[in-house]
C-alpha positions as CSV (number, residue, x, y, z in Angstrom):
1,M,-13.4,20.4,-12.3
2,H,-10.2,19.8,-14.2
3,R,-10.6,18.5,-17.7
4,N,-6.9,17.7,-18.2
5,L,-3.6,17.4,-16.4
6,R,-2.5,20.9,-17.4
7,T,-5.2,22.8,-15.4
8,F,-4.6,20.6,-12.4
9,L,-0.8,21.4,-12.5
10,D,-1.6,25.0,-12.8
11,E,-3.7,24.9,-9.7
12,L,-1.1,22.9,-7.8
13,R,1.6,25.4,-8.9
14,S,-0.4,28.4,-7.7
15,A,-1.2,26.7,-4.4
16,G,2.4,25.9,-3.7
17,E,1.8,22.2,-4.1
18,L,4.1,21.7,-7.0
19,V,7.9,21.9,-7.2
20,E,9.9,21.7,-10.4
21,V,13.3,20.0,-10.7
22,D,15.6,21.1,-13.5
23,A,18.5,18.8,-12.6
24,P,18.9,15.7,-14.7
25,V,17.5,12.7,-12.9
26,D,17.5,8.9,-13.7
27,P,14.1,7.3,-14.2
28,K,15.8,4.1,-13.0
29,L,15.5,4.1,-9.2
30,E,16.6,7.7,-8.6
31,V,13.3,9.5,-9.2
32,A,11.4,6.9,-7.3
33,E,13.5,7.4,-4.2
34,I,13.1,11.2,-4.5
35,H,9.3,10.7,-4.7
36,R,9.3,8.4,-1.6
37,R,11.3,10.8,0.5
38,V,9.1,13.7,-0.5
39,I,5.8,12.0,0.1
40,A,7.1,10.6,3.5
41,A,7.6,14.2,4.5
42,G,4.2,15.3,3.3
43,G,5.8,17.2,0.4
44,P,4.5,18.6,-2.9
45,A,4.0,17.1,-6.4
46,I,7.2,17.0,-8.4
47,L,7.8,18.0,-12.1
48,F,11.1,16.6,-13.3
49,R,12.0,18.6,-16.4
50,N,15.0,16.6,-17.5
51,P,14.7,12.8,-17.0
52,K,17.7,11.1,-18.5
53,G,17.3,9.3,-21.8
54,A,13.7,10.4,-22.3
55,R,12.0,13.0,-24.6
56,F,9.3,14.1,-22.1
57,P,9.1,15.6,-18.7
58,L,7.9,13.5,-15.8
59,V,5.4,14.4,-13.0
60,M,5.0,12.4,-9.8
61,N,3.3,12.6,-6.4
62,L,0.2,14.3,-7.9
63,F,-2.1,12.9,-5.1
64,G,0.3,12.6,-2.2
65,N,-1.9,14.2,0.4
66,A,-5.5,14.8,1.1
67,R,-5.4,18.4,0.0
68,R,-4.2,17.6,-3.5
69,V,-6.8,14.8,-3.8
70,E,-9.5,17.3,-3.1
71,M,-8.0,19.8,-5.5
72,G,-8.0,17.1,-8.2
73,F,-11.5,15.8,-7.7
74,G,-13.5,18.3,-5.7
75,R,-16.7,17.4,-3.8
76,H,-19.1,17.3,-6.7
77,G,-19.2,13.6,-7.1
78,Q,-19.7,12.8,-3.5
79,N,-22.4,15.5,-3.1
80,F,-24.2,14.1,-6.2
81,L,-24.2,10.6,-4.9
82,K,-25.4,11.6,-1.5
83,K,-28.3,13.5,-3.0
84,L,-29.0,10.7,-5.4
85,V,-29.3,8.1,-2.6
86,H,-31.5,10.5,-0.5
87,T,-33.8,11.1,-3.5
88,V,-34.1,7.3,-4.2
89,E,-35.0,6.7,-0.5
90,T,-37.5,9.6,-0.2
91,I,-39.1,10.2,-3.6
92,V,-41.7,7.4,-3.2
93,P,-44.5,8.3,-3.1
94,P,-43.6,11.1,-5.6
95,T,-45.0,14.6,-5.1
96,F,-44.5,17.8,-7.0
97,Q,-42.4,19.2,-4.1
98,K,-40.1,16.1,-4.1
99,V,-39.6,16.2,-7.8
100,W,-39.0,19.9,-7.8
101,E,-36.4,19.5,-5.0
102,A,-34.6,16.9,-7.2
103,R,-34.4,19.2,-10.3
104,D,-30.7,20.0,-9.9
105,L,-30.0,16.3,-9.6
106,A,-31.6,15.8,-13.0
107,A,-29.6,18.7,-14.5
108,A,-26.4,17.2,-13.2
109,A,-27.3,13.8,-14.6
110,F,-27.8,15.3,-18.1
111,K,-24.1,16.3,-18.1
112,V,-22.9,12.7,-17.6
113,G,-21.8,10.9,-20.7
114,M,-19.3,10.9,-23.5
115,R,-18.9,13.3,-26.4
116,R,-17.2,12.0,-29.5
117,K,-15.1,14.1,-31.9
118,T,-12.6,13.4,-34.7
119,H,-9.9,15.5,-33.1
120,G,-8.3,16.2,-29.7
121,P,-5.0,17.3,-28.1
122,V,-3.9,13.6,-27.7
123,L,-3.9,13.3,-31.5
124,E,-1.5,16.2,-32.1
125,V,1.3,13.8,-32.7
126,R,0.7,10.2,-34.0
127,N,3.6,8.0,-34.4
128,R,3.5,4.4,-35.5
129,S,7.3,4.0,-35.3
130,A,7.6,5.4,-31.8
131,S,9.5,3.6,-29.2
132,L,8.7,3.1,-25.5
133,D,12.3,4.1,-24.9
134,D,11.3,7.7,-25.5
135,L,9.2,7.7,-22.4
136,P,10.6,8.2,-18.8
137,I,9.2,4.9,-17.7
138,I,10.4,4.4,-14.1
139,T,12.0,1.5,-12.2
140,S,10.9,1.9,-8.6
141,W,12.7,-0.8,-6.5
142,P,16.1,-2.5,-6.9
143,E,14.6,-6.0,-7.4
144,D,11.9,-4.9,-9.9
145,G,12.0,-6.9,-13.1
146,G,12.4,-3.7,-15.2
147,P,10.7,-0.4,-15.8
148,F,6.9,-0.3,-15.3
149,I,4.2,2.2,-16.4
150,T,2.6,2.9,-13.0
151,W,-0.3,5.2,-13.8
152,P,-1.7,3.2,-16.8
153,L,-5.3,3.7,-17.6
154,V,-5.9,0.5,-19.5
155,Y,-9.0,0.5,-21.8
156,T,-10.5,-2.6,-23.4
157,Q,-13.8,-3.6,-24.9
158,H,-15.7,-6.9,-24.7
159,P,-15.1,-8.7,-28.0
160,E,-18.8,-9.3,-28.6
161,D,-20.9,-6.6,-27.2
162,G,-18.3,-3.8,-27.1
163,R,-18.8,-2.9,-23.4
164,H,-15.8,-1.1,-22.1
165,N,-13.6,-1.4,-19.1
166,L,-11.0,1.1,-17.8
167,G,-8.7,-0.4,-15.2
168,M,-5.3,0.4,-13.7
169,Y,-3.0,-2.6,-14.4
170,R,0.7,-2.1,-14.1
171,M,2.5,-2.5,-17.4
172,Q,6.1,-3.8,-17.6
173,A,8.1,-2.4,-20.5
174,H,9.7,-5.6,-21.8
175,D,11.5,-3.8,-24.6
176,S,10.9,-0.8,-26.9
177,E,7.6,-2.2,-28.3
178,H,6.1,-4.7,-25.9
179,L,4.2,-4.1,-22.6
180,G,3.1,-6.6,-20.0
181,L,-0.5,-6.7,-19.1
182,H,-1.0,-7.5,-15.4
183,F,-4.6,-8.6,-15.9
184,Q,-5.7,-10.2,-12.6
185,I,-8.3,-13.0,-12.5
186,H,-11.0,-10.8,-10.9
187,K,-10.7,-7.7,-13.1
188,G,-12.7,-6.6,-16.2
189,C,-9.9,-6.4,-18.7
190,G,-8.9,-9.9,-17.8
191,Y,-12.4,-11.2,-18.5
192,H,-12.4,-9.4,-21.9
193,L,-9.0,-11.0,-22.9
194,M,-10.2,-14.4,-21.8
195,E,-13.3,-14.1,-24.0
196,A,-11.3,-12.8,-27.0
197,E,-8.9,-15.7,-26.8
198,R,-11.9,-18.1,-26.5
199,L,-13.4,-16.6,-29.7
200,E,-9.9,-16.4,-31.4
201,K,-10.5,-12.7,-32.0
202,P,-7.8,-9.9,-32.1
203,F,-7.8,-8.0,-28.8
204,P,-6.9,-4.3,-29.0
205,V,-5.6,-2.6,-25.9
206,T,-5.1,1.1,-25.3
207,C,-3.2,2.7,-22.4
208,F,-4.1,6.3,-21.6
209,L,-1.6,8.4,-19.5
210,G,-2.6,11.7,-17.9
211,G,-5.8,13.4,-18.8
212,P,-8.6,14.4,-16.4
213,P,-7.8,13.5,-12.8
214,A,-11.3,11.9,-12.7
215,L,-10.1,9.3,-15.1
216,I,-7.6,8.0,-12.6
217,A,-10.2,7.8,-9.9
218,S,-12.7,6.0,-12.1
219,A,-10.0,3.4,-13.2
220,I,-9.3,2.3,-9.6
221,A,-12.8,2.7,-8.2
222,P,-14.3,-0.7,-7.0
223,L,-17.3,-0.5,-9.3
224,P,-19.6,-3.4,-10.2
225,E,-18.5,-5.2,-13.2
226,N,-20.9,-3.8,-15.7
227,V,-20.8,-0.1,-14.5
228,P,-18.9,2.0,-17.1
229,E,-15.9,3.6,-15.7
230,L,-16.0,6.4,-18.2
231,L,-19.4,7.5,-16.9
232,L,-18.0,7.8,-13.4
233,A,-15.2,10.0,-14.8
234,S,-17.8,12.2,-16.4
235,L,-19.7,12.4,-13.2
236,L,-16.6,13.4,-11.2
237,Q,-15.6,16.1,-13.6
238,D,-19.2,17.4,-13.9
239,A,-19.0,17.4,-17.7
240,P,-19.1,15.0,-20.6
241,L,-15.9,13.1,-21.2
242,K,-14.4,14.0,-24.6
243,L,-13.3,11.1,-26.8
244,A,-11.4,11.4,-30.1
245,Q,-11.8,8.8,-32.7
246,A,-8.3,8.0,-33.9
247,G,-8.8,7.1,-37.5
248,D,-8.6,3.4,-38.1
249,N,-7.7,2.5,-34.5
250,A,-10.1,0.1,-32.8
251,H,-10.6,2.4,-29.8
252,P,-11.5,6.0,-29.3
253,F,-8.9,7.9,-27.3
254,V,-9.7,10.1,-24.3
255,A,-9.1,13.5,-26.0
256,E,-7.5,15.4,-23.1
257,C,-4.9,12.6,-22.3
258,E,-1.2,13.2,-22.5
259,F,-0.5,9.9,-24.2
260,A,-2.4,7.1,-25.8
261,I,-0.4,3.9,-26.3
262,H,-2.4,1.6,-28.6
263,G,-1.7,-2.0,-29.6
264,Y,-2.9,-5.6,-29.6
265,A,-2.4,-8.4,-27.1
266,L,-0.4,-11.3,-28.5
267,P,-2.9,-14.2,-28.7
268,K,-2.5,-16.7,-25.9
269,E,1.1,-15.6,-25.3
270,R,2.3,-15.2,-21.7
271,W,5.7,-13.6,-20.8
272,P,7.4,-13.5,-17.4
273,E,6.3,-10.4,-15.6
274,G,7.8,-8.9,-12.4
275,P,9.0,-8.9,-9.7
276,F,7.5,-5.6,-8.8
277,G,7.4,-3.7,-5.4
278,D,3.7,-3.3,-4.8
279,H,1.3,-1.5,-2.4
280,Y,1.5,-4.2,0.3
281,G,5.0,-3.1,1.0
282,Y,6.6,-6.2,-0.4
283,Y,7.6,-7.5,-3.8
284,S,5.1,-9.3,-5.9
285,L,7.0,-12.1,-7.6
286,Q,7.6,-13.1,-11.2
287,H,4.7,-14.8,-13.0
288,E,3.4,-15.4,-16.5
289,Y,1.1,-12.6,-17.8
290,P,-0.2,-11.5,-21.2
291,V,1.7,-9.1,-23.3
292,M,0.8,-6.5,-25.9
293,K,2.7,-5.2,-29.0
294,V,2.6,-1.4,-29.3
295,R,1.2,-0.3,-32.7
296,E,1.1,3.5,-32.1
297,I,1.9,6.1,-29.5
298,A,-0.2,9.3,-29.8
299,H,0.5,12.3,-27.6
300,R,0.2,16.0,-27.1
301,R,3.0,18.1,-28.7
302,D,4.3,19.1,-25.2
303,A,3.2,15.9,-23.4
304,I,4.0,15.3,-19.7
305,Y,4.5,11.7,-18.5
306,P,2.8,10.9,-15.2
307,A,4.1,8.2,-12.8
308,T,3.6,7.1,-9.2
309,V,5.4,4.8,-6.8
310,V,3.7,2.2,-4.6
311,G,5.3,0.6,-1.4
312,K,4.7,0.7,2.3
313,P,1.8,2.9,3.2
314,R,1.0,5.7,2.9
315,Q,1.7,6.3,-0.8
316,E,-0.5,8.0,-3.4
317,D,-2.7,5.0,-3.7
318,F,-3.6,5.3,0.0
319,F,-4.9,8.9,-0.4
320,L,-6.8,8.0,-3.5
321,G,-8.3,4.8,-1.9
322,D,-9.6,6.7,1.1
323,F,-11.1,9.4,-1.3
324,L,-12.9,6.7,-3.3
325,Q,-14.3,5.1,-0.1
326,E,-15.6,8.4,1.0
327,L,-17.0,9.0,-2.5
328,L,-18.8,5.7,-2.8
329,S,-19.9,5.3,0.9
330,P,-23.4,6.8,0.3
331,L,-24.1,3.9,-2.1
332,F,-23.4,1.1,0.4
333,P,-26.8,1.2,2.2
334,L,-28.5,1.4,-1.2
335,V,-26.7,-1.6,-2.7
336,M,-26.4,-3.6,0.6
337,P,-29.4,-2.5,2.7
338,T,-28.2,-4.3,5.9
339,V,-24.8,-2.6,5.8
340,R,-24.8,0.8,7.5
341,D,-21.2,1.6,7.0
342,L,-18.1,0.0,5.6
343,W,-14.4,0.9,5.6
344,S,-11.3,-0.9,4.2
345,Y,-8.0,-0.1,5.9
346,G,-5.4,1.2,3.4
347,E,-2.5,0.4,5.8
348,T,-3.2,-3.2,5.1
349,G,-3.3,-2.8,1.3
350,Y,-7.1,-2.4,1.5
351,H,-8.0,-6.0,0.7
352,S,-6.5,-7.5,3.9
353,L,-8.9,-6.0,6.4
354,A,-12.2,-4.2,6.4
355,G,-14.7,-3.1,9.0
356,A,-18.5,-3.0,8.8
357,V,-21.3,-1.6,10.8
358,V,-24.4,-3.8,10.1
359,K,-27.9,-4.3,11.1
360,D,-28.7,-7.3,13.5
361,R,-32.4,-7.1,14.0
362,Y,-33.0,-10.8,14.2
363,P,-30.7,-13.7,15.3
364,R,-27.6,-13.9,13.1
365,E,-28.8,-11.3,10.6
366,A,-25.2,-10.0,10.6
367,M,-24.2,-13.2,8.8
368,V,-26.2,-12.0,5.8
369,S,-24.2,-8.9,5.6
370,A,-20.9,-10.8,6.0
371,F,-21.6,-13.0,3.0
372,R,-23.0,-10.1,1.0
373,I,-19.8,-8.0,1.5
374,L,-17.5,-11.0,0.8
375,G,-19.4,-11.6,-2.4
376,E,-19.6,-8.1,-3.8
377,G,-17.3,-7.1,-6.6
378,Q,-13.8,-6.1,-5.5
379,L,-15.0,-6.4,-1.8
380,S,-14.9,-10.2,-2.4
381,L,-11.1,-9.9,-2.2
382,T,-11.4,-8.9,1.5
383,K,-9.3,-11.3,3.6
384,F,-10.7,-10.5,7.1
385,L,-13.8,-8.6,8.2
386,L,-14.6,-7.0,11.5
387,M,-18.3,-6.5,12.1
388,T,-20.5,-4.9,14.7
389,D,-24.0,-3.4,15.0
390,G,-22.8,-0.6,17.3
391,N,-22.4,3.1,16.5
392,V,-18.7,3.1,16.0
393,D,-16.4,5.2,13.8
394,L,-14.8,2.5,11.6
395,K,-12.0,4.9,10.7
396,D,-10.9,4.7,14.3
397,F,-9.5,1.2,14.0
398,T,-8.4,0.9,17.6
399,G,-11.8,1.9,18.9
400,T,-13.5,-0.5,16.6
401,L,-11.3,-3.4,17.6
402,E,-11.9,-2.8,21.3
403,Y,-15.7,-2.5,20.7
404,V,-15.7,-5.9,18.9
405,L,-13.4,-7.7,21.3
406,A,-15.6,-6.6,24.3
407,R,-18.6,-8.3,22.6
408,T,-17.4,-11.2,20.6
409,D,-18.1,-14.8,21.5
410,F,-15.4,-16.8,19.6
411,A,-17.6,-19.9,19.8
412,T,-20.2,-18.4,17.6
413,D,-18.8,-15.2,16.1
414,L,-15.5,-16.2,14.6
415,H,-15.8,-17.8,11.1
416,V,-13.0,-19.0,8.9
417,I,-13.8,-19.9,5.3
418,G,-11.1,-22.0,3.6
419,C,-10.4,-22.8,0.0
420,T,-11.3,-19.4,-1.4
421,S,-9.7,-17.1,-3.9
422,M,-7.4,-14.4,-2.6
423,D,-5.9,-11.2,-3.9
424,T,-3.2,-11.9,-6.5
425,L,-0.7,-9.6,-4.7
426,D,-1.2,-11.3,-1.3
427,Y,1.3,-14.1,-0.8
428,A,0.1,-15.3,2.6
429,G,-1.9,-18.1,1.0
430,P,-0.7,-21.5,0.0
431,K,-0.4,-20.5,-3.7
432,V,-1.1,-17.4,-5.9
433,N,-4.7,-16.4,-6.0
434,E,-5.7,-19.0,-3.4
435,G,-6.2,-18.8,0.4
436,S,-9.0,-18.2,2.8
437,K,-11.2,-15.5,4.5
438,G,-12.5,-14.8,7.9
439,F,-14.8,-12.6,9.8
440,L,-15.3,-11.7,13.5
441,M,-18.5,-10.3,14.8
442,G,-19.0,-8.3,18.0
443,L,-22.7,-7.6,18.5
444,G,-25.0,-6.4,21.2
445,D,-23.9,-5.7,24.8
446,P,-20.4,-6.3,26.2
447,I,-19.7,-9.8,27.6
448,R,-16.3,-9.1,29.1
449,D,-14.1,-6.4,30.6
450,L,-10.9,-5.9,28.5
451,P,-7.5,-5.8,30.2
452,G,-5.2,-2.9,29.5
453,Q,-2.0,-4.0,31.2
454,F,0.0,-7.2,31.1
455,R,1.7,-8.4,34.2
456,G,2.0,-12.1,33.5
457,E,5.0,-14.2,32.6
458,L,5.4,-15.3,29.0
459,P,6.3,-18.9,28.1
460,A,9.9,-19.7,27.3
461,G,11.0,-18.4,23.9
462,F,8.7,-15.4,23.9
463,E,10.7,-12.3,24.6
464,N,8.4,-9.3,25.0
465,A,4.7,-8.4,25.2
466,E,3.2,-5.0,24.3
467,V,-0.4,-3.9,24.7
468,F,-1.7,-2.5,21.4
469,C,-5.1,-1.7,22.8
470,R,-7.4,-3.0,25.5
471,G,-7.9,-6.7,24.9
472,C,-5.2,-7.0,22.3
473,L,-1.7,-8.2,23.3
474,V,1.2,-8.3,20.9
475,V,4.0,-10.8,21.6
476,D,7.5,-11.4,20.2
477,G,8.0,-15.0,19.2
478,P,10.8,-17.2,17.9
479,D,11.5,-17.2,14.2
480,Y,8.9,-19.0,12.3
481,A,11.5,-21.3,10.7
482,N,12.7,-22.4,14.1
483,E,9.2,-23.0,15.6
484,P,6.2,-22.9,13.2
485,G,3.8,-24.0,15.9
486,A,4.7,-21.2,18.4
487,A,1.3,-19.6,18.2
488,R,-0.4,-22.7,19.4
489,R,2.0,-23.0,22.3
490,L,1.5,-19.4,23.2
491,V,-2.3,-19.5,23.5
492,E,-2.0,-22.4,26.1
493,S,-0.3,-20.0,28.5
494,K,-2.4,-19.2,31.6
495,A,-0.9,-15.7,31.6
496,L,-3.1,-14.9,28.7
497,D,-6.4,-16.0,30.2
498,D,-7.8,-12.5,30.3
499,W,-6.7,-11.5,26.8
500,P,-9.2,-12.4,24.0
501,L,-6.8,-11.5,21.2
502,V,-3.0,-12.1,20.9
503,I,-0.9,-11.2,17.9
504,L,2.4,-13.1,17.5
505,V,5.0,-11.0,15.6
506,D,8.8,-10.8,15.1
507,D,9.1,-7.5,16.9
508,A,6.3,-6.4,19.2
509,K,7.7,-3.0,20.0
510,T,7.9,-2.0,16.4
511,A,4.5,-3.6,15.6
512,T,2.8,-1.5,18.3
513,A,4.6,1.8,17.7
514,T,1.6,3.2,15.8
515,E,-1.8,2.1,14.7
516,A,-0.5,2.1,11.1
517,R,2.4,-0.2,12.1
518,F,0.0,-2.6,13.8
519,L,-2.3,-2.8,10.8
520,W,0.5,-3.3,8.3
521,S,2.5,-5.8,10.4
522,T,-0.5,-7.9,11.5
523,F,-2.8,-8.2,8.5
524,T,-0.4,-8.3,5.5
525,R,1.4,-11.3,7.1
526,F,-1.4,-13.7,7.9
527,E,-3.9,-16.0,6.3
528,P,-7.0,-16.9,8.3
529,A,-7.1,-20.6,7.7
530,A,-3.3,-21.1,8.4
531,D,-2.6,-18.5,11.0
532,I,-5.6,-18.2,13.4
533,H,-5.0,-20.4,16.5
534,A,-7.4,-20.8,19.4
535,R,-6.8,-22.4,22.8
536,S,-9.7,-24.8,22.0
537,G,-11.9,-25.7,19.1
538,E,-14.5,-28.4,18.5
539,I,-16.8,-29.1,15.6
540,R,-20.4,-28.4,16.5
541,R,-23.0,-28.8,13.8
542,N,-20.2,-28.6,11.2
543,H,-19.1,-25.3,12.6
544,I,-15.7,-24.9,14.4
545,S,-16.5,-23.5,17.8
546,Y,-13.5,-21.7,19.1
547,G,-12.5,-21.1,22.7
548,G,-10.3,-18.1,23.5
549,P,-7.8,-16.7,23.7
550,V,-7.3,-16.5,19.9
551,A,-3.9,-15.9,18.4
552,I,-3.0,-14.5,15.0
553,D,0.4,-15.6,13.8
554,S,1.8,-12.6,11.9
555,R,5.4,-13.5,11.8
556,M,7.3,-13.4,8.5
557,K,7.2,-16.9,7.1
558,P,9.4,-18.8,4.6
559,G,8.3,-18.0,1.1
560,Y,7.0,-14.6,1.8
561,P,8.4,-11.9,-0.6
562,D,11.0,-9.5,0.7
563,E,10.0,-6.2,2.4
564,L,10.7,-3.1,0.2
565,F,13.8,-1.1,0.9
566,C,15.8,1.3,-1.3
567,D,19.3,0.1,-2.3
568,E,22.3,1.7,-0.7
569,D,23.7,3.2,-3.9
570,T,20.5,5.0,-4.9
571,S,20.0,6.1,-1.3
572,A,23.4,7.7,-1.2
573,T,22.9,9.3,-4.6
574,V,19.6,11.0,-3.6
575,T,21.0,12.1,-0.2
576,Q,24.1,13.6,-1.9
577,R,22.1,15.4,-4.7
578,W,19.1,16.7,-2.6
579,K,20.2,20.3,-2.6
580,E,20.8,20.0,-6.4
581,Y,17.2,18.8,-6.9
582,F,15.8,21.6,-4.7
583,P,18.3,24.5,-4.7
584,G,15.7,26.8,-3.3
585,G,15.2,24.6,-0.3
586,G,11.8,24.1,1.3
587,V,11.4,20.4,0.4
588,E,11.9,18.2,3.4
589,M,13.6,14.8,3.0
590,G,11.6,12.1,4.7
591,N,12.4,8.4,5.5
592,S,11.4,6.3,2.5
593,D,12.0,3.0,4.4
594,V,9.0,3.6,6.7
595,G,6.8,5.9,4.6
596,H,4.0,7.1,7.0
597,L,4.0,3.9,9.1
598,D,5.4,5.7,12.1
599,D,3.1,8.7,11.9
């Protein structure tokens, strides 16, 4: 597989998956809108040769479809993990035949690791007086707090034992020599910094840009805390990962990277960071975060700066997220034996909703799986979980929801857990990092027939009802500011007696236009403890026993961040210049306001 960005770009170019733009373009807003329109139309990767005010070219949309993801990563990693799991499950008791059949697995494992050298392409130019202003760092959305590095591969080491972490944490360029560190509470680099500050030790930070595509995948993979990301990168590329020791710097650099930005976190300093338009499709707001001072920028002589844009799904992070789920899926039954399958829905930002197929061999065994999933690494950020023991395809969300609704007994199968942590980027909770979780089980045989048409009369103030799927009705409601308790009034309506699940939204027709719209509109705008309402509920044995129908209030609420839209001036500029960017034609202009939500 590809050892660096260059060979990947060569393959994209030869496959017709890369277009080059010679026209000068502005890294502030303009390139991001070009990117969004191209990816919305399913278009190619883009190499901008002349970003204004920068010394380096800019490449975007590298992983904007499933084909390019497979070109970047191949199938080796997934095949290796499948065979590894099969071997672990079958090699006991060992026989000569079983060991012989696993010989290629052992050979592949010997390739995994790091190879250290004193030189590498990333060290061709080393500049301790370099300025971040030389880089085409992009500003993606009109309300963003400034330019952000959006493909940062942030490398840190534990201050005591030296264990490394490689994560992807956006980095705001505060000025020419300071970068924000968006270290979230549940991520490895954040733990490292916290420990360094406790010990009052200097804390070096290195940001890699570009390099082997496998490096990007390993940085965002939901690995257990102590699993080294660099080993996963080596596994994915089927070769040792080359590291170059950069003289007196505290960290080795990944040799094949385009850039390595090295510096130190300012001890116990926090600077305002954000806002930033993120992958939920809304702005994350300004908060205090750590900051690093840049000491050195090392790079290839002809370095290419990579960037991405996040926003409403599906963007590049969606295609990468689904690839990583496929990659790691063979491990789920090994790590969590009662979980047969697991899938998080990228249209909800991944953490907002997941589905699981679990074993339920004795009464309430499914509860074991629920707590295991909600307590496992980054899966612990899951806000809501749908569970069943049936043979369903979790990627078919509509089919999965119908299967669960036909079987769930809200009195015993709906559980809401209050006072928990929540994803930093999810503002549906009462405050940042705090909220609740929930899970709904649908096990065994069906207990109800699901309605597929609505012929009833809605209560006053509710304008329209649309059927999303059998058993799930989506209803327009009054603005939340005018009637916060509308969901509770809605579930009292006798017209909804046959509907187990009702979703209250601002625009039912839009929310049900596609499955992607439904997922995004419903699950990014609700918090289980605040927004699940049942017709009845009583405490039995310290458990809330719900009586249906159950409503989820997914209206936009006061305090929620704004939805992401391009500003009018940038939109007009990109529309006017489209043929200048792509004089040869062949690059379609999609609708950046909706992404792939209406596909």
